[in-house]
C-alpha positions as CSV (number, residue, x, y, z in Angstrom):
1,M,27.7,28.9,-10.9
2,V,23.7,26.1,-10.6
3,D,24.0,23.2,-8.2
4,N,22.5,20.8,-10.6
5,D,23.0,18.0,-8.2
6,G,19.7,19.8,-6.3
7,P,16.8,18.5,-8.5
8,R,18.2,14.8,-9.1
9,K,19.3,14.0,-5.5
10,N,15.9,15.3,-4.4
11,A,14.0,13.2,-7.2
12,S,16.2,10.2,-5.9
13,V,14.9,10.9,-2.2
14,Q,11.5,10.8,-3.3
15,T,11.8,7.7,-5.4
16,L,13.1,5.8,-2.7
17,T,11.1,7.3,-0.6
18,Q,7.9,6.3,-2.5
19,D,9.6,2.9,-3.6
20,L,9.9,2.2,0.5
21,Y,6.1,3.2,1.7
22,R,5.0,1.5,-0.9
23,R,6.1,-2.0,-0.3
24,V,5.3,-1.5,3.5
25,R,2.1,-0.8,2.9
26,S,2.1,-3.9,0.1
27,D,3.5,-5.9,3.4
28,I,0.9,-4.8,5.8
29,L,-2.0,-5.0,3.5
30,A,-0.8,-8.2,2.7
31,G,-0.9,-9.2,6.4
32,R,3.7,-10.2,6.0
33,L,3.5,-7.3,8.6
34,K,0.9,-8.4,11.9
35,P,-1.6,-5.3,13.5
36,G,0.3,-4.1,16.4
37,Q,3.9,-5.2,15.3
38,R,6.9,-2.9,15.7
39,L,8.2,-1.3,12.7
40,K,12.1,-1.8,13.0
41,I,13.5,1.5,11.5
42,D,17.2,0.8,11.8
43,E,16.3,-3.1,10.3
44,I,14.1,-1.5,7.5
45,R,16.5,0.8,6.8
46,A,19.4,-2.0,6.4
47,Q,17.1,-3.8,4.5
48,S,16.2,-1.2,2.0
49,D,19.3,0.7,1.8
50,V,17.9,3.9,2.5
51,G,18.8,6.7,4.9
52,L,16.6,7.5,8.5
53,N,14.9,10.5,6.6
54,V,13.4,8.1,4.0
55,A,12.5,5.6,6.3
56,R,10.5,8.3,8.2
57,E,8.9,10.5,5.4
58,A,7.8,6.6,4.0
59,F,6.4,5.9,7.8
60,S,4.5,9.5,8.4
61,R,3.1,8.9,5.1
62,L,1.8,5.7,6.2
63,T,0.8,6.7,9.6
64,G,-1.5,9.9,7.2
65,E,-3.1,7.0,6.2
66,G,-4.3,5.2,9.2
67,L,-1.7,2.0,8.2
68,V,0.7,2.8,11.1
69,R,0.9,4.5,14.4
70,S,3.9,6.8,15.8
71,V,4.3,6.4,19.5
72,P,6.8,9.1,20.8
73,Q,9.7,7.8,21.9
74,H,8.7,4.0,21.1
75,G,8.4,4.2,17.4
76,F,6.6,2.8,14.8
77,F,3.9,0.0,15.1
78,V,1.3,-1.5,12.4
79,M,-2.5,-0.2,13.4
80,D,-3.9,-2.5,15.2
81,L,-8.2,-2.5,13.9
82,S,-10.7,-3.6,16.8
83,P,-13.7,-5.6,15.2
84,A,-15.6,-2.8,15.4
85,D,-13.1,-0.6,13.3
86,H,-13.4,-3.1,10.9
87,V,-16.6,-2.5,11.1
88,Q,-17.2,0.1,10.6
89,L,-14.0,0.4,7.8
90,T,-15.7,-2.1,5.8
91,E,-19.3,0.0,5.7
92,A,-17.7,2.9,4.9
93,R,-15.5,1.6,2.2
94,V,-19.1,-0.2,0.5
95,A,-20.6,3.2,0.2
96,V,-18.0,5.0,-1.2
97,E,-16.8,2.4,-3.4
98,S,-20.6,1.2,-3.9
99,I,-20.9,5.3,-5.6
100,G,-17.4,5.1,-7.4
101,L,-18.6,1.9,-8.8
102,Q,-21.6,3.4,-10.5
103,W,-20.4,6.8,-11.9
104,A,-17.5,4.5,-13.5
105,V,-19.6,2.6,-15.3
106,Q,-22.4,5.3,-16.3
107,R,-19.3,7.3,-17.6
108,G,-17.3,4.2,-18.7
109,D,-16.6,3.9,-22.7
110,L,-15.7,0.5,-24.5
111,A,-11.9,1.0,-24.0
112,W,-12.5,1.1,-20.1
113,E,-14.6,-1.5,-19.9
114,G,-12.1,-3.6,-21.7
115,Q,-9.3,-3.1,-19.5
116,V,-11.9,-4.4,-16.0
117,L,-12.7,-7.1,-17.8
118,A,-9.1,-8.1,-18.7
119,A,-8.1,-6.8,-15.1
120,H,-10.7,-9.3,-13.6
121,H,-10.1,-12.5,-15.7
122,V,-6.1,-11.9,-14.8
123,L,-7.2,-11.5,-11.1
124,D,-9.7,-14.8,-11.4
125,S,-7.2,-16.8,-12.9
126,T,-4.1,-15.8,-10.3
127,A,-3.9,-18.2,-7.2
128,I,-4.7,-16.6,-4.1
129,T,-2.5,-18.6,-1.7
130,P,0.5,-17.5,-0.9
131,H,3.7,-19.3,-0.8
132,E,6.4,-19.8,1.4
133,G,7.2,-17.1,3.7
134,E,4.4,-14.5,2.7
135,G,1.3,-13.2,4.1
136,R,-2.2,-14.4,3.6
137,F,-2.1,-13.6,-0.1
138,S,0.2,-14.5,-3.4
139,H,1.9,-11.4,-4.1
140,E,0.8,-12.1,-7.6
141,W,-2.4,-12.1,-6.2
142,V,-2.5,-8.6,-4.4
143,A,-1.4,-6.6,-7.6
144,A,-3.6,-8.2,-9.6
145,H,-6.5,-7.2,-7.2
146,T,-4.8,-4.1,-7.1
147,A,-5.1,-3.3,-10.9
148,F,-8.8,-4.8,-11.2
149,H,-10.4,-2.1,-8.7
150,S,-7.6,0.5,-10.1
151,A,-9.1,-0.8,-13.4
Protein backbone atom coordinates (compact mmCIF):
# COMPACT_ATOMS: atom_id res chain seq x y z
CA MET A 1 0.00 0.00 0.00
CA VAL A 2 1.37 3.45 -0.96
CA ASP A 3 1.12 6.36 1.44
CA ASN A 4 -0.08 9.27 -0.67
CA ASP A 5 -0.25 11.75 2.19
CA GLY A 6 3.52 11.94 2.71
CA PRO A 7 4.57 14.14 -0.22
CA ARG A 8 1.46 16.31 0.09
CA LYS A 9 2.07 16.83 3.81
CA ASN A 10 5.75 17.63 3.19
CA ALA A 11 4.83 20.12 0.44
CA SER A 12 2.36 21.75 2.82
CA VAL A 13 5.02 22.09 5.54
CA GLN A 14 7.45 23.56 2.99
CA THR A 15 4.81 26.09 1.90
CA LEU A 16 4.11 27.09 5.51
CA THR A 17 7.84 27.43 6.16
CA GLN A 18 8.32 29.54 3.03
CA ASP A 19 5.35 31.77 3.90
CA LEU A 20 6.57 32.37 7.46
CA TYR A 21 10.15 32.92 6.26
CA ARG A 22 8.98 35.54 3.73
CA ARG A 23 6.73 37.29 6.26
CA VAL A 24 9.41 37.54 8.99
CA ARG A 25 12.07 38.52 6.43
CA SER A 26 9.81 41.27 5.11
CA ASP A 27 9.13 42.51 8.66
CA ILE A 28 12.88 42.65 9.37
CA LEU A 29 13.77 44.43 6.14
CA ALA A 30 10.90 46.92 6.50
CA GLY A 31 11.91 47.73 10.07
CA ARG A 32 8.75 46.34 11.68
CA LEU A 33 11.03 44.02 13.67
CA LYS A 34 13.85 46.03 15.23
CA PRO A 35 17.56 45.15 15.43
CA GLY A 36 18.22 43.16 18.58
CA GLN A 37 14.52 42.36 19.08
CA ARG A 38 13.83 38.87 20.39
CA LEU A 39 11.67 36.80 18.07
CA LYS A 40 9.16 35.16 20.39
CA ILE A 41 8.68 31.83 18.69
CA ASP A 42 5.43 30.92 20.50
CA GLU A 43 3.89 34.30 19.72
CA ILE A 44 4.89 34.13 16.05
CA ARG A 45 3.65 30.53 15.81
CA ALA A 46 0.27 31.53 17.26
CA GLN A 47 -0.07 34.52 14.91
CA SER A 48 0.87 32.41 11.90
CA ASP A 49 -0.88 29.21 12.99
CA VAL A 50 2.18 27.05 12.34
CA GLY A 51 3.98 24.32 14.24
CA LEU A 52 7.25 24.54 16.08
CA ASN A 53 9.24 22.80 13.32
CA VAL A 54 7.94 25.23 10.69
CA ALA A 55 8.95 28.22 12.81
CA ARG A 56 12.38 26.77 13.63
CA GLU A 57 13.05 26.01 9.96
CA ALA A 58 12.03 29.54 8.90
CA PHE A 59 14.21 31.10 11.62
CA SER A 60 17.12 28.84 10.68
CA ARG A 61 16.91 30.04 7.08
CA LEU A 62 16.90 33.65 8.29
CA THR A 63 19.92 32.85 10.48
CA GLY A 64 21.71 31.47 7.42
CA GLU A 65 21.08 34.76 5.63
CA GLY A 66 22.48 36.76 8.54
CA LEU A 67 19.17 38.46 9.32
CA VAL A 68 18.61 36.58 12.57
CA ARG A 69 20.99 35.21 15.18
CA SER A 70 20.39 32.20 17.34
CA VAL A 71 21.47 32.30 20.98
CA PRO A 72 21.44 28.87 22.63
CA GLN A 73 18.95 28.66 25.50
CA HIS A 74 17.69 32.19 24.70
CA GLY A 75 16.10 31.95 21.26
CA PHE A 76 16.28 33.95 18.06
CA PHE A 77 16.98 37.67 17.72
CA VAL A 78 16.92 40.14 14.84
CA MET A 79 20.55 40.77 13.89
CA ASP A 80 22.16 43.99 15.08
CA LEU A 81 24.47 45.84 12.71
CA SER A 82 27.17 48.18 13.92
CA PRO A 83 27.84 51.29 11.83
CA ALA A 84 31.03 49.63 10.53
CA ASP A 85 29.05 46.47 9.61
CA HIS A 86 26.54 48.61 7.75
CA VAL A 87 29.29 50.40 5.79
CA GLN A 88 30.95 47.09 4.84
CA LEU A 89 27.63 45.55 3.84
CA THR A 90 26.75 48.57 1.72
CA GLU A 91 30.16 48.57 0.00
CA ALA A 92 29.85 44.85 -0.78
CA ARG A 93 26.32 45.26 -2.16
CA VAL A 94 27.37 48.20 -4.34
CA ALA A 95 30.26 46.18 -5.79
CA VAL A 96 28.22 43.03 -6.46
CA GLU A 97 25.11 44.81 -7.69
CA SER A 98 27.16 47.03 -10.02
CA ILE A 99 28.56 43.95 -11.73
CA GLY A 100 25.10 42.40 -11.91
CA LEU A 101 23.66 45.55 -13.43
CA GLN A 102 26.44 45.73 -16.03
CA TRP A 103 25.77 42.11 -17.05
CA ALA A 104 22.02 42.69 -17.17
CA VAL A 105 22.38 45.75 -19.42
CA GLN A 106 24.83 43.94 -21.72
CA ARG A 107 22.65 40.83 -21.99
CA GLY A 108 19.14 42.25 -21.66
CA ASP A 109 16.75 42.34 -24.59
CA LEU A 110 13.84 44.66 -25.37
CA ALA A 111 11.41 42.61 -23.26
CA TRP A 112 13.77 42.83 -20.26
CA GLU A 113 14.16 46.59 -20.75
CA GLY A 114 10.37 46.98 -20.82
CA GLN A 115 10.04 45.03 -17.56
CA VAL A 116 12.67 47.19 -15.88
CA LEU A 117 11.04 50.41 -17.07
CA ALA A 118 7.59 49.23 -15.95
CA ALA A 119 8.91 48.14 -12.54
CA HIS A 120 10.70 51.48 -12.13
CA HIS A 121 7.52 53.37 -13.03
CA VAL A 122 5.57 51.45 -10.37
CA LEU A 123 8.33 52.06 -7.80
CA ASP A 124 8.52 55.75 -8.64
CA SER A 125 4.73 56.06 -8.34
CA THR A 126 4.43 54.23 -5.01
CA ALA A 127 4.32 56.12 -1.72
CA ILE A 128 7.25 55.32 0.51
CA THR A 129 5.54 56.68 3.63
CA PRO A 130 4.29 53.92 5.90
CA HIS A 131 0.75 53.56 7.11
CA GLU A 132 -0.06 53.66 10.83
CA GLY A 133 1.63 50.77 12.65
CA GLU A 134 3.99 49.79 9.81
CA GLY A 135 7.77 50.01 9.71
CA ARG A 136 9.85 52.67 8.04
CA PHE A 137 8.50 51.89 4.55
CA SER A 138 5.01 51.09 3.31
CA HIS A 139 4.23 47.49 2.36
CA GLU A 140 3.44 48.68 -1.17
CA TRP A 141 6.79 50.44 -1.54
CA VAL A 142 8.73 47.41 -0.23
CA ALA A 143 6.91 45.18 -2.76
CA ALA A 144 7.56 47.63 -5.62
CA HIS A 145 11.21 47.99 -4.58
CA THR A 146 11.64 44.21 -4.53
CA ALA A 147 9.95 43.87 -7.92
CA PHE A 148 12.21 46.56 -9.42
CA HIS A 149 15.38 44.85 -8.21
CA SER A 150 14.08 41.48 -9.38
CA ALA A 151 13.46 42.90 -12.84
